[in-house]
KOLVEXKE-319456 format. One line per field, with one value per atom (N, C-alpha, C): x, y, z; atom name. Coordinates in Angstrom, 3 decimals. Each point is the difference from the previous one (the first is absolute). Layout:
<pts>
xx: (X; ...) .
yy: (Y; ...) .
zz: (Z; ...) .
name: (CA; ...) .
</pts>
This chain:
<pts>
xx: (0.721; -0.738; 0.818; 0.789; 0.957; 1.445; 0.254; 1.249; 1.007; -1.042; 0.680; 0.928; -0.732; 0.722; 1.331; 0.403; 0.860; 1.172; 0.211; 0.757; 1.646; 0.535; 1.659; 0.369; -0.833; 0.323; 0.659; 0.102; 0.546; 1.347; 0.472; 1.156; 1.117; -0.791; 1.108; 0.561; -1.146; 0.519; 0.885; -0.203; 1.181; 1.263; 0.175; 1.179; 0.551; -0.483; 0.441; 0.600; -0.675; 0.518; 1.070; -0.110; 1.467; 1.005; -0.351; 1.341; 0.502; -0.631; -0.014; 1.056; -0.705; 0.470; 1.548; 0.228; 1.268; 0.900; -0.401; 0.924; 0.464; -0.709; 0.186; 1.042; -0.187; 1.018; 1.429; -0.120; 1.285; 0.654; -0.653; 0.848; 0.347; -0.573; 0.370; 1.199; 0.188; 1.105; 1.201; -0.382; 1.388; 0.368; -0.950; 0.331; 0.232; -0.829; 0.389; 1.219; 0.730; 1.224; 1.061; -0.126; 0.880; -0.273; -1.459; -0.088; 0.486; -0.049; 0.602; 1.729; 0.497; 1.426; 0.143; -0.705; 0.377; -0.346; -0.950; -0.101; 1.133; 0.338; 1.329; 1.360; -0.317; 1.369; -0.061; -1.054; -0.235; 0.621; -0.383; 0.300; 1.557; 0.545; 1.624; 0.516; -0.610; 0.749; -0.046; -1.342; -0.350; 1.408; -0.174; 1.210; 1.115; 0.401; 1.537; 0.197; -1.084; 0.341; 0.285; -0.824; -0.027; 1.398; 0.434; 1.133; 1.231; -0.088; 1.051; 0.371; -1.012; 0.349; 0.959; -0.104; 0.723; 1.367; -0.019; 1.261; 0.535; -0.819; 1.049; 0.224; 0.997; 0.029; -1.014; 0.134; -0.985; 0.347; 1.379; 0.000; -0.412; 0.055; -0.485; -1.283; -0.907; -1.379; -0.405; 0.731; -0.502; 0.169; 1.133; 0.223; -1.118; -0.325; -0.833; -1.593; -0.378; -1.236; 0.005; 0.969; 0.043; 0.130; 0.522; 0.117; -1.402; -0.716; -1.583; -0.952; 0.414; -0.918; 0.364; 1.324; 0.041; -0.693; 0.134; -0.958; -1.291; -0.589; -1.554; -0.129; 0.880; -0.232; -0.611; 0.642; -0.642; 1.118; -0.358; 0.884; 0.461; 0.500; 0.855; 1.476; 0.391; 1.457; 0.654; 1.154; 0.917; -0.400; -0.327; -0.235; -1.397; -0.876; -1.494; 0.064; 1.162; 0.015; 0.965; -0.617; 0.974; 0.108; 1.040; 0.162; 1.092; -0.690; 0.483; 0.056; 0.792; 0.115; 0.082; -0.758; 0.107; 0.510; 0.128; 0.394; -1.006; -1.308; -1.055; -0.549; 0.224; -0.887; 0.855; -0.580; 0.372; -1.217; 0.181; -0.933; 0.029; -0.721; 0.218; -1.465; 0.505; -1.318; 0.184; -1.059; 0.214; -1.136; 0.183; -1.152; 0.312; -1.067; 0.109; -1.110; -0.102; -1.240; 0.328; -1.410; 0.076; -1.169; 0.020; -1.073; -0.602; -1.287; -0.827; -0.756; 0.289; -0.557; -1.418; -1.124; -1.214; -0.688; 0.960; -0.414; -0.544; -1.125; -0.543; 0.828; 0.498; 0.649; 1.135; 0.944; 1.140; -0.329; 0.030; -0.179; 1.364; 0.197; 1.376; -0.234; 0.542; -0.465; 1.308; -0.336; 1.212; -0.048; 1.372; 0.189; 0.988; -0.488; 0.895; -0.072; 1.195; -0.128; 1.095; -0.159; 0.905; 0.041; 1.113; -0.144; 1.036; -0.219; 0.981; 0.060; 1.261; 0.204; 0.985; -0.278; 0.846; 1.217; 1.162; 1.144; 0.303; 0.704; 0.322; 1.400) .
yy: (-1.159; 1.191; 1.243; 0.182; 1.041; -0.165; -1.009; -0.329; 0.924; 0.507; 0.629; 1.384; 0.305; 1.453; -0.223; -1.440; -0.303; -0.731; -0.073; -0.813; 0.684; -1.013; 0.229; 0.749; 0.308; 0.802; -0.886; -1.231; -0.798; -0.332; -0.026; -0.127; 1.090; 1.141; 1.145; -0.108; -0.754; 0.009; -1.110; -1.039; -0.970; 0.404; 0.493; 0.469; 0.926; 0.943; 1.035; -0.983; -0.951; -0.910; -0.893; -0.237; -1.006; 1.047; 1.328; 0.923; 0.261; 0.045; 0.447; -1.290; -1.186; -1.159; -0.226; 0.256; -0.118; 1.054; 0.909; 1.460; -0.596; -0.680; -0.075; -1.399; -0.890; -1.044; 0.395; 0.997; 0.586; 0.521; 1.019; 0.667; -0.803; -1.239; -0.974; -0.714; -0.190; -0.992; 1.002; 1.314; 0.996; 0.302; 0.248; 0.329; -0.963; -1.513; -0.725; -0.460; -0.390; -0.608; 0.986; 1.363; 0.973; -0.044; 0.055; -0.056; -1.291; -1.203; -1.426; 0.197; 0.715; 0.032; 0.926; 1.038; 0.915; -0.665; -0.910; -0.944; -0.678; -0.672; -0.966; 0.697; 1.265; 0.763; 0.312; 0.423; 0.555; -1.276; -1.065; -1.255; -0.109; 0.255; -0.074; 1.107; 1.108; 1.107; -0.550; -0.599; -0.259; -1.197; -1.141; -0.835; 0.447; 0.583; 0.635; 0.882; 0.658; 0.810; -0.916; -0.869; -0.972; -0.793; -0.441; -0.849; 0.833; 0.983; 0.915; 0.665; 0.140; 0.512; -1.062; -1.182; -0.925; -0.311; -0.194; -0.527; 0.528; 1.223; 0.485; 1.639; 0.329; 1.495; 0.819; 1.208; 0.936; -0.105; -0.340; 0.099; -1.448; -1.135; -1.266; -0.090; 0.946; -0.143; 0.961; 1.207; 0.607; -0.704; -0.503; -0.994; -0.997; -0.712; -1.045; 0.360; 1.307; 0.787; 0.243; 0.821; 0.548; -1.206; -1.173; -1.183; -0.686; 0.179; -0.671; 0.923; 1.470; 0.867; -0.191; -0.166; -0.057; -1.408; -1.048; -1.397; 0.226; 1.033; 0.100; 0.967; 0.585; 1.028; 1.158; 0.562; 1.245; 1.105; 1.093; 1.157; 0.608; -0.692; 0.743; 0.217; 0.973; 0.367; 0.292; -0.189; -0.027; 1.422; 1.152; 1.445; -0.139; -1.013; -0.082; -1.280; -0.309; -1.194; 0.491; -0.111; 0.406; -0.985; -0.386; -1.404; 0.926; 0.133; 0.362; -0.474; 0.170; -0.727; 0.976; -0.116; 0.816; -0.970; 0.587; -1.067; -1.146; 0.353; -0.983; -0.977; 0.617; -0.516; 0.102; -0.776; 0.284; 0.585; 0.956; 0.577; -0.076; -0.606; -0.102; 0.786; 0.798; 0.838; 0.075; -0.068; 0.159; 0.691; 0.740; 0.566; -0.037; -0.458; 0.397; 0.238; 0.365; 0.214; -0.981; -0.518; -1.031; 0.617; 0.460; 0.397; -1.260; 0.278; -1.146; 0.624; -0.656; 0.595; -0.713; 0.859; -0.139; 0.182; 0.290; 0.257; 1.275; 0.740; 1.162; 1.040; -0.482; 0.735; -0.840; 0.573; -0.741; 0.391; -1.343; 0.144; -0.305; 0.743; -0.096; -0.401; -1.521; -0.651; 0.451; 0.586; 0.551; -1.005; -0.462; -0.938; 0.366; 0.196; 0.490; -1.024; -0.589; -0.776; 0.020; -0.324; 0.280; -1.266; -0.780; -1.159; 0.198; -0.182; 0.118; -1.633; -0.078; -1.353; 0.387; -0.635; 0.121; -0.611; 0.632; -0.379; -1.147; -0.969; -0.609; -0.213) .
zz: (0.099; -0.008; -0.055; 1.132; -0.053; -0.312; -0.536; -0.278; -1.030; -0.926; -1.080; 0.336; 1.302; 0.386; 0.700; 0.677; 0.837; -0.819; -1.171; -0.704; 0.125; 0.619; 0.058; 1.459; 0.652; 1.231; 1.215; -0.087; 0.822; -0.336; -1.118; -0.497; 0.205; 0.111; 0.550; 1.327; 0.898; 1.576; 0.025; -0.894; -0.182; -0.366; -1.007; -0.444; 0.982; 0.556; 1.289; 1.038; 0.363; 1.078; -0.140; -1.333; -0.513; -0.112; -0.372; -0.191; 1.547; 0.878; 1.289; 0.670; -0.222; 0.602; -0.762; -1.209; -0.674; 0.408; 0.195; 0.618; 1.395; 0.768; 1.236; 0.274; -1.048; -0.198; -0.211; -1.203; -0.557; 1.365; 0.510; 1.095; 1.029; 0.174; 1.331; -0.705; -1.304; -0.479; 0.256; -0.126; -0.141; 1.613; 0.761; 1.501; 0.909; -0.125; 1.157; 0.042; -1.203; 0.222; 0.432; 0.034; 0.512; 1.608; 0.555; 1.443; 0.501; -1.045; 0.652; 0.507; -1.119; -0.135; 1.492; 0.198; 0.980; 1.612; -0.217; 1.196; 0.497; -1.255; 0.255; 0.373; -0.606; 0.332; 1.487; 0.251; 1.396; 1.097; -0.298; 0.641; -0.226; -1.083; 0.091; 0.796; 0.115; 0.863; 1.381; 0.522; 1.342; 0.295; -0.777; 0.279; -0.162; -0.798; 0.118; 1.249; 0.391; 1.183; 1.058; 0.144; 1.389; -0.119; -1.246; -0.143; 0.165; -0.868; 0.182; 1.209; 0.921; 1.337; 0.673; -0.313; 0.908; -0.564; -1.417; -0.712; -1.102; -0.450; -1.418; 0.334; -0.682; -0.096; -0.726; 0.011; -0.771; -1.617; -0.326; -1.459; -0.415; 0.742; -0.622; 0.227; 0.653; -0.064; -0.964; -0.406; -1.036; -1.193; -0.354; -1.110; -0.209; 0.926; 0.073; -0.515; 0.617; -0.334; -1.524; -0.364; -1.491; -1.058; 0.495; -0.812; -0.253; 1.372; -0.059; -0.763; 0.051; -0.864; -1.376; -0.201; -1.672; -0.496; 0.786; -0.291; -0.120; 0.720; 0.092; -0.884; -0.677; -1.168; 0.620; 1.378; 0.536; -0.173; -0.224; -0.577; 1.340; 0.818; 1.088; -0.236; 0.571; -0.078; 1.515; -0.289; 1.439; 0.874; -0.898; 0.478; 0.831; -0.299; 0.489; 1.016; 0.346; 1.140; 1.003; 1.310; 1.013; 1.228; 0.197; 1.229; 0.927; 1.046; 1.441; 1.069; 0.918; 1.124; 1.106; 1.184; 1.189; 1.027; 1.369; 1.070; 0.016; -0.064; 0.286; -1.020; -1.426; -1.087; -1.235; -0.902; -1.521; -0.778; -0.765; -0.618; -1.587; -0.873; -1.283; -0.635; -0.879; -0.580; -1.541; -0.747; -1.504; -0.481; -1.007; -0.884; -1.515; -0.842; -1.299; -0.726; -1.181; -0.849; -1.185; -0.345; -1.139; -0.477; -1.371; -1.252; -0.339; -0.219; -0.617; -1.113; -1.105; -1.069; -0.450; 0.126; -0.086; -1.310; -0.980; -1.495; 0.054; 0.653; 0.129; 0.669; 1.382; 0.626; 0.820; 0.750; 0.592; 1.516; 0.737; 1.377; 0.603; 0.902; 0.723; 1.476; 0.073; 1.307; 0.822; 1.325; 0.877; 1.204; 0.222; 1.284; 0.758; 1.319; 1.158; 1.150; 0.404; 1.019; 0.856; 1.403; 0.745; 1.257; -0.056; 0.866; 1.184; 1.113; 1.320; 0.438; 0.597; 0.721; 1.154; 1.075; 1.186; -0.101; 0.542; -0.073; 1.152; -0.015; 1.145; 0.602) .
name: (N; CA; C; N; CA; C; N; CA; C; N; CA; C; N; CA; C; N; CA; C; N; CA; C; N; CA; C; N; CA; C; N; CA; C; N; CA; C; N; CA; C; N; CA; C; N; CA; C; N; CA; C; N; CA; C; N; CA; C; N; CA; C; N; CA; C; N; CA; C; N; CA; C; N; CA; C; N; CA; C; N; CA; C; N; CA; C; N; CA; C; N; CA; C; N; CA; C; N; CA; C; N; CA; C; N; CA; C; N; CA; C; N; CA; C; N; CA; C; N; CA; C; N; CA; C; N; CA; C; N; CA; C; N; CA; C; N; CA; C; N; CA; C; N; CA; C; N; CA; C; N; CA; C; N; CA; C; N; CA; C; N; CA; C; N; CA; C; N; CA; C; N; CA; C; N; CA; C; N; CA; C; N; CA; C; N; CA; C; N; CA; C; N; CA; C; N; CA; C; N; CA; C; N; CA; C; N; CA; C; N; CA; C; N; CA; C; N; CA; C; N; CA; C; N; CA; C; N; CA; C; N; CA; C; N; CA; C; N; CA; C; N; CA; C; N; CA; C; N; CA; C; N; CA; C; N; CA; C; N; CA; C; N; CA; C; N; CA; C; N; CA; C; N; CA; C; N; CA; C; N; CA; C; N; CA; C; N; CA; C; N; CA; C; N; CA; C; N; CA; C; N; CA; C; N; CA; C; N; CA; C; N; CA; C; N; CA; C; N; CA; C; N; CA; C; N; CA; C; N; CA; C; N; CA; C; N; CA; C; N; CA; C; N; CA; C; N; CA; C; N; CA; C; N; CA; C; N; CA; C; N; CA; C; N; CA; C; N; CA; C; N; CA; C; N; CA; C; N; CA; C; N; CA; C; N; CA; C; N; CA; C; N; CA; C; N; CA; C; N; CA; C; N; CA; C; N; CA; C; N; CA; C; N; CA; C; N; CA; C) .
</pts>
């Protein structure tokens, strides 16, 4: 009866929904690996602070962290990595920026972490 007036309207909604879902999947495939590497790198910082406080020099800890950053393809430079010791603790801090190309724009993921471990 009234079908002739509603021809094709449901297809536009479907196309828009598919486009939104496709964009979300694309952004996820670009962003999620960067976040996973950042979480893994934070664990590296934590472990190196703990182990370095007990048995390694600052230079050794710095070198191991930079090697792991290179392995994870993290754009960390020696300038952005600080390894310090106080009388009571070892402090490891790192910062870097990782650009993510989203084809329409570029998002810059900023990572900042500081891990502390007591000296024994």
